C-alpha positions as CSV (number, residue, x, y, z in Angstrom):
1,M,34.0,137.9,-73.1
2,F,31.9,136.0,-70.8
3,K,32.4,132.5,-72.7
4,D,36.1,132.8,-71.5
5,Y,34.7,133.4,-67.8
6,L,32.0,130.5,-67.8
7,S,34.8,128.0,-69.3
8,N,38.4,126.9,-68.4
9,N,40.0,129.5,-70.9
10,I,42.4,132.3,-69.9
11,I,40.1,135.1,-69.8
12,T,41.2,137.8,-72.7
13,F,40.9,140.9,-73.8
14,P,40.1,141.2,-77.3
15,N,40.4,144.9,-77.7
16,Y,44.2,144.4,-76.5
17,Q,44.8,141.4,-78.1
18,D,48.9,141.2,-79.8
19,K,48.2,145.0,-80.3
20,V,51.0,147.6,-79.3
21,L,49.2,150.4,-77.9
22,Y,50.6,154.1,-76.7
23,N,47.8,155.1,-75.0
24,L,45.8,152.8,-72.4
25,S,43.9,153.0,-68.8
26,T,44.5,157.0,-67.2
27,D,47.8,157.1,-69.8
28,D,47.1,159.2,-72.8
29,S,50.7,160.6,-72.8
30,N,51.2,158.7,-76.5
31,K,54.7,158.1,-74.8
32,I,54.8,154.9,-73.3
33,E,54.6,151.5,-75.3
34,Y,52.2,148.6,-73.8
35,R,53.0,145.7,-76.1
36,M,50.2,142.8,-75.7
37,N,50.6,139.5,-75.7
38,E,47.9,136.7,-77.4
39,H,45.9,137.3,-74.1
40,G,45.5,141.1,-74.1
41,Y,48.2,141.3,-71.2
42,R,51.3,143.9,-71.3
43,S,53.3,140.2,-71.0
44,N,55.3,138.0,-72.6
45,S,53.7,134.8,-74.2
46,L,53.0,132.3,-71.7
47,S,54.8,130.0,-74.3
48,K,57.7,131.7,-74.4
49,D,60.8,129.2,-73.0
50,G,63.0,130.3,-69.9
51,S,63.8,129.5,-66.3
52,P,62.7,130.4,-63.8
53,K,59.0,130.5,-65.3
54,I,57.7,133.7,-63.3
55,L,54.1,134.6,-63.2
56,T,53.4,137.9,-61.7
57,L,49.3,139.3,-61.1
58,G,47.7,142.1,-60.2
59,C,46.1,145.5,-61.2
60,S,47.6,148.8,-62.6
61,W,50.5,148.8,-60.2
62,T,51.5,145.4,-61.8
63,M,50.7,146.3,-64.8
64,G,53.1,149.5,-64.8
65,I,50.5,152.0,-66.0
66,G,52.9,155.2,-66.9
67,V,56.0,153.5,-66.9
68,E,58.2,151.7,-69.4
69,N,58.3,148.1,-69.5
70,D,61.8,147.2,-68.4
71,R,61.3,149.6,-65.5
72,I,58.1,147.8,-64.0
73,W,59.0,146.0,-60.7
74,P,57.6,142.5,-62.4
75,N,60.5,142.9,-65.0
76,L,63.0,144.2,-62.5
77,I,62.7,141.3,-60.1
78,G,62.5,139.2,-63.2
79,N,66.0,140.6,-64.0
80,K,67.5,139.5,-61.1
81,F,66.8,135.7,-62.0
82,K,69.4,134.9,-64.9
83,D,67.6,133.5,-68.2
84,S,64.3,134.0,-66.4
85,V,60.9,134.8,-68.2
86,V,58.2,136.8,-66.7
87,C,54.7,136.8,-67.6
88,N,53.1,139.9,-66.2
89,Y,49.2,139.1,-66.3
90,G,48.3,142.4,-64.1
91,M,45.8,144.2,-65.2
92,Y,44.4,147.5,-64.6
93,G,41.3,148.2,-62.2
94,T,41.0,144.5,-61.4
95,S,39.5,143.2,-58.3
96,T,41.1,140.2,-55.9
97,E,38.2,137.9,-57.5
98,F,39.2,138.2,-61.1
99,L,43.1,137.7,-60.1
100,A,42.1,134.9,-58.5
101,K,40.0,133.1,-61.3
102,Q,42.5,134.4,-64.0
103,Y,45.1,132.4,-62.1
104,S,42.8,129.3,-62.0
105,K,42.7,129.6,-65.9
106,I,46.2,130.1,-65.9
107,I,47.4,127.0,-64.3
108,D,44.4,124.7,-65.8
109,S,46.1,125.5,-69.3
110,G,48.7,123.4,-68.3
111,Y,51.2,126.7,-67.7
112,E,53.4,125.7,-64.4
113,P,55.2,128.6,-63.2
114,D,58.3,128.2,-61.1
115,I,57.2,131.7,-59.1
116,V,54.1,133.4,-59.1
117,L,54.3,137.0,-57.5
118,I,50.8,138.6,-56.3
119,L,50.4,142.4,-55.7
120,W,46.9,142.5,-54.6
121,P,44.5,145.0,-55.5
122,G,42.3,146.5,-53.5
123,F,39.6,144.2,-51.5
124,S,36.8,146.6,-52.3
125,R,36.8,146.5,-56.2
126,R,34.1,144.2,-57.4
127,D,33.7,142.9,-60.9
128,Y,30.7,140.9,-62.6
129,L,29.1,140.4,-66.0
130,D,26.1,142.6,-66.7
131,E,22.6,141.1,-69.0
132,K,24.6,141.4,-72.3
133,G,28.0,139.2,-70.9
134,R,30.3,142.4,-70.6
135,H,32.9,142.6,-68.0
136,I,31.8,145.3,-65.7
137,K,34.6,146.9,-63.0
138,L,33.5,148.5,-59.6
139,F,35.9,150.8,-57.9
140,G,35.7,151.5,-54.5
141,W,37.8,153.8,-52.2
142,R,37.5,153.8,-48.7
143,T,38.9,154.8,-45.7
144,A,38.9,152.3,-42.6
145,Y,35.8,151.6,-41.0
146,H,34.0,154.4,-43.6
147,Q,31.1,153.7,-46.2
148,D,32.3,154.0,-49.8
149,P,32.2,157.4,-50.9
150,V,32.7,156.6,-54.4
151,S,31.3,153.8,-56.9
152,K,32.0,154.5,-61.0
153,G,30.0,152.7,-63.1
154,R,25.9,152.4,-63.2
155,P,24.9,153.5,-59.5
156,D,21.2,152.3,-60.5
157,I,22.5,148.6,-61.2
158,D,25.8,149.0,-59.0
159,L,24.1,150.1,-55.9
160,A,23.6,146.5,-54.5
161,F,27.6,146.3,-55.2
162,V,28.3,149.7,-53.4
163,T,25.8,148.7,-50.2
164,L,28.2,145.2,-50.1
165,Q,31.4,147.0,-49.5
166,N,32.6,147.4,-45.7
167,D,35.9,146.3,-43.9
168,Y,34.6,143.2,-43.4
169,Q,32.6,142.3,-46.4
170,D,35.8,143.1,-48.2
171,L,38.2,140.9,-45.9
172,N,35.8,138.2,-46.9
173,V,36.2,138.8,-50.5
174,F,40.1,138.9,-50.0
175,W,40.0,135.5,-47.7
176,S,38.1,133.6,-50.2
177,S,40.4,134.5,-53.2
178,Y,43.7,134.1,-51.2
179,K,42.5,130.5,-50.0
180,F,41.4,130.2,-53.7
181,V,45.2,130.6,-55.3
182,Q,46.4,128.4,-52.5
183,S,44.0,125.8,-53.8
184,V,44.9,125.8,-57.0
185,T,48.7,126.2,-56.9
186,P,50.7,123.3,-58.4
187,K,53.1,121.5,-55.6
188,N,56.3,123.0,-56.8
189,T,55.4,126.3,-57.8
190,K,56.1,129.1,-54.9
191,V,54.1,131.6,-54.5
192,F,54.7,135.2,-53.0
193,H,52.0,138.2,-52.1
194,S,52.3,141.2,-51.5
195,I,49.9,144.7,-50.8
196,A,50.4,148.2,-51.6
197,G,48.7,151.1,-52.5
198,Y,45.2,152.9,-51.1
199,Y,44.0,149.8,-49.4
200,Y,47.6,149.2,-47.5
201,K,45.9,151.1,-44.5
202,I,42.8,149.3,-44.2
203,F,45.2,146.0,-44.9
204,D,47.4,147.5,-42.0
205,E,44.1,148.5,-39.7
206,H,42.6,145.0,-40.2
207,F,46.2,143.1,-39.7
208,D,45.5,141.5,-36.6
209,L,42.5,139.4,-38.3
210,I,44.4,138.9,-41.5
211,K,47.5,137.2,-40.1
212,K,45.2,134.7,-39.0
213,F,44.9,133.3,-42.4
214,V,47.5,134.5,-44.7
215,D,50.8,132.7,-44.2
216,L,53.4,135.8,-43.4
217,D,56.4,133.3,-44.7
218,N,55.3,134.5,-47.9
219,F,53.6,137.6,-47.4
220,F,55.6,140.8,-48.1
221,I,54.4,143.4,-46.2
222,P,56.4,146.9,-47.1
223,T,56.9,149.4,-44.5
224,D,58.2,152.5,-46.8
225,C,57.3,151.7,-50.3
226,Y,53.3,151.1,-50.2
227,E,52.4,154.8,-50.8
228,N,51.5,156.2,-54.3
229,D,54.2,159.0,-55.6
230,K,52.3,159.4,-58.6
231,G,55.1,160.2,-60.6
232,A,54.4,158.0,-63.4
233,I,53.3,159.8,-66.7
234,D,49.9,160.1,-66.4
235,G,50.1,161.6,-62.8
236,S,48.2,159.2,-60.8
237,H,50.0,156.0,-60.8
238,P,53.8,155.3,-59.1
239,S,56.8,156.3,-60.7
240,S,60.0,154.1,-61.6
241,V,61.4,155.2,-58.6
242,W,58.9,153.2,-56.7
243,H,58.8,150.4,-58.9
244,N,62.7,150.4,-58.2
245,K,62.2,150.3,-54.6
246,F,59.6,148.0,-54.2
247,S,61.2,145.3,-56.7
248,N,64.4,145.7,-54.9
249,Q,62.7,145.2,-51.1
250,F,60.0,142.2,-52.6
251,Y,62.6,140.3,-54.2
252,N,65.0,140.7,-50.8
253,F,62.1,139.2,-49.0
254,I,61.6,136.6,-51.7
255,E,65.5,135.6,-51.2
256,D,65.5,135.6,-47.5
257,S,62.2,133.3,-47.6
258,C,63.9,130.7,-49.4
């Protein structure tokens, strides 16, 4: 996998590549279908024809863990555009830095989306390559102004990453990821952003700082659909009800912005 990281190639998940899965991440119900594309994403192929071309990026809330594919927010928004094709490159557990890197690689591949929709992952997440070239995800769950009480991974190796997790460092990571996305976006592509989930409160706490570097004209900040109702089949992700509500409000924001 490290070869994809250290090149312009799109990062591919070989264990998921071109497969149909019924257990993924926290969903072991064997009831939800996850049909994966050539890069191991729950997505149409990047080569599929359609217009507009819509690219969505994010973590498990975008991938739609525990919810049928036709009821998750990327596809619900896509349905509002006639003849659109949605490429959903959300992947569970990913960080803002991973998202920005993968976006750059997708654009570098020659794929030119008309619309990009980003639901940013928690800013406290980190990912890195270990000494064997394996992709390691480090999760962090914090409330504003508090040190990270929980980390998952290998504590002896991940200690430095946990040490570097505080609100201000996390915002620095988000700033660099957001600006990188802006810098590689093609001229005719429209990008819209949003935030939801456990990191929303930290975003809200530091909004006076964040609003100085994000473009609020294309950043949807939900007021009543940012919390996790945990109604998905795995009991830990948002339900189809949340996806429907979020997609309607995000689409309305996009429509008003345009």
